C-alpha positions as CSV (number, residue, x, y, z in Angstrom):
1,M,45.0,-34.4,56.6
2,K,42.2,-33.4,54.3
3,F,43.4,-29.8,54.9
4,N,46.9,-30.6,53.9
5,K,45.8,-32.4,50.7
6,K,43.5,-29.5,49.8
7,F,46.4,-27.1,50.6
8,K,48.7,-29.0,48.3
9,L,46.2,-29.0,45.5
10,I,45.6,-25.3,45.9
11,A,49.4,-24.7,46.0
12,L,49.9,-26.9,42.9
13,S,47.1,-25.1,41.1
14,T,48.6,-21.7,42.1
15,T,52.0,-22.8,40.9
16,L,50.6,-23.9,37.5
17,V,48.6,-20.7,37.1
18,T,51.7,-18.6,38.2
19,S,53.9,-20.5,35.8
20,L,51.4,-20.0,33.0
21,M,51.2,-16.3,33.8
22,L,55.0,-15.9,34.0
23,G,55.3,-17.9,30.8
24,A,52.9,-15.6,29.1
25,C,54.6,-12.5,30.5
26,S,58.0,-14.0,29.5
27,N,56.8,-14.7,26.0
28,K,55.3,-11.2,25.8
29,A,58.6,-9.6,27.1
30,S,60.5,-11.8,24.7
31,K,58.2,-10.8,21.9
32,E,58.7,-7.1,22.8
33,E,62.5,-7.6,23.1
34,E,62.5,-9.0,19.5
35,N,61.6,-5.6,18.2
36,V,63.9,-3.5,20.3
37,L,67.3,-2.2,19.1
38,K,69.6,-1.0,21.9
39,V,71.8,1.8,20.7
40,P,74.1,4.4,22.2
41,N,72.5,7.4,23.9
42,A,72.6,10.3,21.5
43,D,73.5,12.6,24.4
44,I,76.7,10.7,25.1
45,W,78.9,13.5,23.8
46,G,76.4,16.4,23.9
47,E,76.0,18.3,20.6
48,E,78.8,16.3,19.0
49,S,76.8,13.1,19.1
50,S,73.3,14.6,18.5
51,A,73.3,13.5,14.9
52,L,72.8,10.0,16.2
53,R,69.2,10.9,17.1
54,V,68.6,12.3,13.6
55,M,69.6,8.8,12.3
56,Y,67.5,7.0,14.9
57,D,64.4,9.2,14.0
58,L,64.8,8.6,10.3
59,Y,65.0,4.9,10.8
60,Q,62.1,4.8,13.3
61,K,59.9,6.6,10.8
62,D,60.5,4.0,8.1
63,N,60.4,1.1,10.6
64,P,57.6,1.8,13.1
65,D,57.5,-1.8,14.3
66,I,61.1,-1.5,15.6
67,K,61.7,0.3,18.8
68,I,64.9,2.3,19.3
69,K,66.1,2.2,22.9
70,E,68.9,4.5,23.8
71,V,71.2,3.2,26.5
72,S,74.3,4.4,28.4
73,V,77.0,1.9,29.4
74,Q,79.6,2.8,32.0
75,D,82.1,0.0,31.2
76,M,81.8,-1.2,27.6
77,G,84.5,-3.8,28.0
78,T,82.7,-5.5,30.9
79,A,79.4,-5.2,29.1
80,L,80.8,-6.9,25.9
81,A,82.4,-9.7,27.9
82,A,79.1,-10.3,29.8
83,G,77.0,-10.2,26.6
84,E,75.1,-7.1,27.9
85,A,76.3,-4.5,25.4
86,P,74.0,-2.6,23.1
87,D,73.3,-3.9,19.5
88,L,75.1,-0.8,18.1
89,L,78.4,0.4,19.5
90,L,80.6,3.5,19.2
91,Q,84.3,2.5,19.3
92,G,87.6,4.0,18.3
93,P,89.7,2.1,15.7
94,F,92.0,0.2,18.1
95,E,89.1,-0.5,20.6
96,A,87.2,-2.0,17.7
97,A,90.2,-4.1,16.6
98,E,90.7,-5.4,20.2
99,S,86.9,-6.2,20.4
100,Y,87.1,-8.0,17.1
101,K,90.0,-10.1,18.3
102,H,87.8,-11.3,21.2
103,G,84.9,-12.0,19.0
104,Y,82.8,-9.2,20.4
105,I,82.0,-7.3,17.2
106,E,80.7,-8.5,13.8
107,P,82.6,-8.3,10.5
108,M,80.7,-6.0,8.2
109,D,81.9,-7.0,4.7
110,A,78.6,-8.4,3.6
111,Y,76.7,-5.3,4.9
112,Y,79.2,-3.0,3.1
113,E,78.4,-4.9,-0.1
114,K,74.6,-4.8,0.5
115,Y,74.3,-1.1,1.5
116,K,77.2,0.4,-0.3
117,Y,78.4,2.2,2.8
118,D,81.7,3.1,1.2
119,E,80.2,4.5,-2.0
120,K,81.5,8.1,-1.1
121,M,83.7,7.2,1.8
122,F,87.3,8.3,2.0
123,Q,89.4,5.2,1.7
124,W,91.9,6.2,4.4
125,S,89.0,6.4,6.9
126,K,87.6,3.1,5.9
127,N,91.1,1.6,6.4
128,A,90.9,2.6,10.0
129,Y,88.2,0.0,10.5
130,E,89.9,-2.8,8.5
131,F,91.4,-5.6,10.6
132,D,92.7,-9.0,9.6
133,N,91.3,-8.5,6.1
134,K,87.8,-7.8,7.5
135,I,85.9,-4.5,7.6
136,I,84.7,-4.2,11.2
137,G,83.1,-0.7,11.4
138,I,82.0,2.5,9.8
139,P,84.1,5.6,10.5
140,W,82.1,8.2,12.4
141,N,83.9,11.4,11.6
142,Y,87.2,13.0,10.9
143,E,88.6,15.6,13.3
144,G,91.7,17.7,13.8
145,L,93.6,19.8,16.3
146,M,93.8,23.6,16.1
147,L,94.9,26.8,17.8
148,V,92.0,28.7,19.4
149,Y,92.8,32.3,20.3
150,N,91.4,35.6,21.5
151,K,91.2,37.4,18.2
152,T,90.0,40.7,19.7
153,L,93.0,40.7,22.1
154,F,95.4,39.9,19.3
155,E,94.1,42.8,17.1
156,E,94.2,45.3,20.0
157,N,97.8,44.5,20.6
158,G,98.9,44.1,17.0
159,W,99.9,40.4,17.6
160,E,100.3,38.0,14.7
161,V,99.1,34.4,15.0
162,P,102.3,32.4,15.6
163,T,103.3,29.8,13.0
164,N,106.4,28.2,14.6
165,Y,108.2,27.7,17.9
166,N,110.3,30.8,17.9
167,E,107.2,32.9,17.2
168,V,105.1,31.3,19.9
169,V,107.9,31.7,22.5
170,S,108.3,35.4,21.6
171,L,104.5,36.0,21.6
172,S,104.1,34.1,24.9
173,K,106.6,36.5,26.6
174,E,104.7,39.5,25.2
175,I,101.4,38.1,26.4
176,E,102.7,37.3,29.9
177,S,104.1,40.9,30.2
178,K,100.5,42.1,29.8
179,G,99.4,40.0,32.8
180,T,97.7,37.4,30.7
181,I,98.3,33.7,30.6
182,P,99.6,32.6,27.1
183,F,97.9,29.2,27.1
184,A,94.9,27.9,29.0
185,W,95.3,24.2,29.7
186,G,94.0,21.7,32.3
187,T,94.3,17.9,32.6
188,S,93.5,17.0,36.1
189,D,90.3,15.3,34.8
190,C,91.8,14.3,31.4
191,E,95.5,13.4,31.6
192,G,95.1,11.8,28.2
193,C,94.4,15.2,26.7
194,D,98.2,16.0,27.0
195,N,98.5,13.7,23.9
196,W,97.0,16.6,21.9
197,W,100.2,18.5,22.4
198,I,102.3,15.5,21.4
199,S,100.3,15.0,18.2
200,S,100.7,18.6,17.2
201,I,104.4,18.6,18.1
202,V,105.5,15.4,16.2
203,N,103.4,16.2,13.1
204,S,104.8,19.7,12.8
205,V,108.4,18.6,13.4
206,L,108.5,15.5,11.2
207,G,105.8,16.4,8.7
208,P,103.1,14.0,7.5
209,E,105.4,11.4,6.0
210,G,107.8,11.4,8.9
211,T,104.9,11.1,11.4
212,K,103.6,8.0,9.5
213,Q,107.1,6.5,9.9
214,L,107.2,7.4,13.6
215,Y,103.9,5.6,14.3
216,S,104.4,2.6,12.0
217,G,107.7,2.7,10.1
218,D,111.4,3.2,10.5
219,K,111.5,6.5,12.4
220,K,112.2,6.1,16.1
221,W,110.8,8.0,19.1
222,T,114.4,8.4,20.2
223,D,115.5,10.2,17.0
224,P,117.1,13.5,17.8
225,E,114.4,15.7,16.2
226,V,111.7,14.1,18.4
227,V,113.9,14.3,21.6
228,E,114.6,18.0,20.9
229,A,110.9,18.8,20.1
230,I,109.6,17.2,23.3
231,Q,112.4,18.9,25.3
232,R,111.2,22.2,23.9
233,Y,107.7,21.6,25.2
234,S,109.1,20.7,28.6
235,D,111.1,24.0,28.6
236,F,108.1,25.9,27.4
237,W,105.8,24.5,30.1
238,N,108.4,25.2,32.8
239,E,108.6,28.8,31.8
240,G,105.0,29.0,33.0
241,Y,103.5,29.7,29.5
242,V,101.0,26.9,30.0
243,T,98.6,27.8,32.8
244,E,101.5,29.0,35.0
245,K,102.8,25.5,35.4
246,K,99.5,24.3,36.9
247,S,97.9,22.5,34.0
248,H,98.2,19.1,35.7
249,A,96.3,20.4,38.7
250,I,93.3,22.1,37.1
251,S,90.4,20.7,35.2
252,T,89.6,21.1,31.5
253,E,86.5,23.1,32.5
254,D,88.6,25.5,34.7
255,A,91.1,25.9,31.9
256,S,88.3,26.7,29.5
257,K,87.0,29.4,31.9
258,L,90.4,31.0,31.9
259,F,90.1,31.4,28.1
260,I,86.4,32.4,28.1
261,T,86.9,35.1,30.7
262,G,89.9,36.6,28.9
263,K,92.5,35.5,31.5
264,S,94.4,33.5,28.8
265,A,95.0,34.3,25.2
266,M,95.2,30.9,23.5
267,K,94.4,27.2,23.9
268,I,94.8,24.0,21.9
269,D,91.5,22.3,21.1
270,G,89.9,19.9,18.6
271,T,87.3,20.4,15.9
272,W,85.0,18.2,18.0
273,S,84.6,21.1,20.4
274,L,83.0,23.4,17.8
275,A,79.5,22.0,18.3
276,A,79.4,23.4,21.9
277,G,80.6,26.9,20.8
278,L,82.1,29.5,23.1
279,E,80.2,32.2,24.8
280,T,82.7,35.1,25.1
281,D,82.7,38.9,25.1
282,F,85.4,38.8,22.4
283,E,85.8,37.4,18.9
284,V,87.4,33.9,18.9
285,G,89.9,33.1,16.2
286,Y,90.9,29.7,14.8
287,A,94.2,28.8,13.1
288,P,96.5,25.8,12.6
289,F,98.5,25.1,15.7
290,P,102.1,26.5,15.4
291,S,104.9,24.2,14.4
292,W,107.2,23.1,17.2
293,S,110.2,23.6,15.0
294,P,112.0,26.9,15.5
295,D,111.3,28.0,11.9
296,G,108.8,25.3,10.7
297,E,105.3,25.5,9.2
298,P,102.1,24.2,10.9
299,V,100.7,20.8,10.1
300,I,97.1,20.0,11.2
301,P,96.9,16.4,12.7
302,L,93.7,14.7,11.4
303,G,92.2,11.3,12.2
304,V,89.1,9.2,12.7
305,G,87.5,10.1,16.0
306,A,85.3,7.0,16.4
307,G,83.3,4.4,14.5
308,L,80.0,2.5,14.5
309,T,80.3,-1.2,15.0
310,I,77.8,-4.1,15.4
311,N,77.7,-6.3,18.6
312,A,78.5,-9.9,17.5
313,K,76.1,-11.2,20.1
314,S,73.2,-9.0,18.9
315,K,70.1,-10.8,17.8
316,H,69.4,-7.9,15.5
317,K,72.5,-7.6,13.3
318,D,70.6,-7.2,10.1
319,E,68.4,-4.5,11.6
320,V,71.4,-2.6,12.9
321,A,73.1,-2.8,9.5
322,E,70.0,-1.3,7.9
323,L,69.9,1.4,10.6
324,L,73.5,2.2,9.7
325,S,72.6,2.9,6.1
326,Y,70.7,5.9,7.4
327,F,74.0,7.3,8.7
328,F,74.6,8.5,5.1
329,H,71.2,10.2,4.8
330,E,71.6,13.8,3.8
331,D,70.0,15.0,7.1
332,V,72.5,13.1,9.1
333,V,75.5,14.2,7.0
334,V,74.4,17.9,7.4
335,A,73.9,17.5,11.1
336,M,77.4,16.1,11.5
337,A,79.0,18.8,9.4
338,K,77.2,21.6,11.3
339,N,78.6,20.3,14.5
340,G,82.1,20.5,13.1
341,I,82.6,16.8,12.9
342,P,82.0,15.9,9.2
343,E,81.6,12.4,8.1
344,P,84.6,11.1,6.1
345,I,82.8,11.1,2.8
346,E,82.7,13.2,-0.4
347,A,80.0,15.7,0.3
348,D,78.9,19.1,-1.1
349,Y,78.4,21.6,1.8
350,S,78.0,24.6,-0.5
351,G,74.9,26.6,0.4
352,L,74.7,25.3,4.0
353,D,74.2,27.8,6.7
354,F,77.2,27.0,9.0
355,E,78.1,28.7,12.2
356,P,81.1,31.0,11.4
357,N,83.4,29.1,13.7
358,V,82.5,25.7,12.1
359,E,82.9,27.1,8.6
360,T,86.3,28.6,9.4
361,A,87.6,25.4,10.9
362,L,86.3,23.2,8.1
363,N,87.8,25.5,5.5
364,M,91.1,25.5,7.4
365,I,91.2,21.7,7.5
366,N,90.3,21.3,3.8
367,E,93.0,23.8,2.8
368,A,95.6,22.0,4.9
369,A,94.7,18.7,3.3
370,A,94.8,20.1,-0.2
371,N,98.3,21.6,0.4
372,G,99.8,18.5,2.0
373,K,99.8,20.1,5.5
374,S,97.5,17.6,7.2
375,G,99.0,14.9,9.4
376,Y,98.0,12.1,11.7
377,L,96.5,12.2,15.2
378,S,98.5,9.9,17.5
379,F,95.4,8.6,19.3
380,S,94.0,7.5,15.9
381,Y,97.2,6.0,14.3
382,A,99.9,5.3,16.9
383,S,100.0,1.7,18.2
384,P,98.0,0.7,21.3
385,S,100.8,0.4,23.9
386,V,102.3,3.7,22.8
387,V,99.0,5.5,23.0
388,E,98.4,4.2,26.5
389,V,101.6,5.8,27.7
390,L,101.1,9.0,25.6
391,E,97.8,9.4,27.4
392,S,98.9,8.6,30.9
393,E,102.6,9.6,31.5
394,F,103.5,12.8,29.7
395,A,103.0,14.9,32.8
396,G,106.0,13.1,34.3
397,V,108.2,14.6,31.6
398,Y,107.4,18.3,32.1
399,L,107.1,17.8,35.9
400,K,110.7,16.4,35.6
401,K,109.9,13.1,37.3
402,T,111.7,11.5,34.4
403,T,113.9,12.7,31.5
404,V,112.7,13.3,28.0
405,E,115.2,10.7,26.8
406,K,114.1,8.0,29.2
407,W,110.4,8.5,28.4
408,L,111.0,8.4,24.7
409,E,113.1,5.2,25.1
410,K,110.1,3.6,26.8
411,L,107.9,4.7,23.9
412,Q,110.3,3.2,21.4
413,K,110.4,-0.1,23.2
414,L,106.6,-0.2,23.3
415,K,106.4,0.5,19.6
416,E,108.8,-2.4,18.9
417,K,106.7,-4.6,21.2
418,D,103.6,-3.6,19.2
419,A,105.4,-4.3,16.0
420,K,106.1,-7.9,17.1
421,D,102.5,-8.3,18.1
422,G,101.3,-7.0,14.7
423,S,99.6,-4.0,16.3
424,L,101.1,-1.2,14.2
425,Y,98.7,0.6,11.9
426,K,99.7,-0.5,8.4
427,L,101.6,2.2,6.5
428,E,99.8,1.4,3.2
429,N,96.5,2.2,5.0
430,Y,97.4,5.9,5.7
């Protein structure tokens, strides 16, 4: 009995000591956690997101007591719902709006007022992160779609860069006769990338104002000019001009290899790809993607690629807001621009040593915008239900599993549903 009593006393003492030790460790861990900001991994998009680390380092230098912890999250929706998301988030405009509806991200009006984030910001880009009369994020960049082509091959054959549908069809026949694939394209690992074609097609056929009306106004997805343009793409694809009718079966990487190795002459791509560069044995050219009207002019679709938002459940909202003020530091602005994804702000890039491809693309975009030839990316401005189908079902059209008319009827019904739900991007915000 004495043994048992002694054992109980020892056990109780051990429990108390353990509790005190755990409590001390817990307090220490809690104390350490107080000074940790969890932020997106700066390697998330490779070179494209590398400017994040410039921002982190600048903030860390001025705030040595705060630790920046870069994290990667596989499923952000689940992490937000579970309260396990980082303090700082990277979200597209509609993703941010949906998160705000559920109370997952913090309104930033007070922080905008304190830090003057929008002092040089383009209003249209800020509008992308306004929801329910609240500012819910900082636009990360603006980006556009373009034609990338083998400039050396074009010059050797005396080919002109096509500007409309008739020219691109004629050129594709000529390229194919030389044993070369006209367009390299692959979506087996990115079916949503087909939406790039749709963005380019509707913008060039309808023009900037018509595209705004298609996404958010009176113009319908079933209007004849839209039906005819999408049908032209289906016909073009079925002629074998796009990766020999195999684009749905090969990856983006394999398609890129076709272009890099000279097996294809052209591809559609975004300015976000400029950071990675292309290692080729030939000179690469960049131009506005041709109009999908028989005799039209190119329009470059532009939009906000992503934005920076604050987790509403973060214990460090004020610190995150201060960190975001460093996004507008000259070093970060320059890093973004050099990667071909400029911040949507007024900035002077004269005197900067850009890579030739980046300089060419930025000048091309600026010229298009100045001449009223810049439009709107569907994945930035079309409504959520419409974008979901644009990014998941277009292959069914050119594979002839459905008709162009039926598919566009579905898009129009989804647009009308989104209109009733109040999910259309407001026309006055374009």
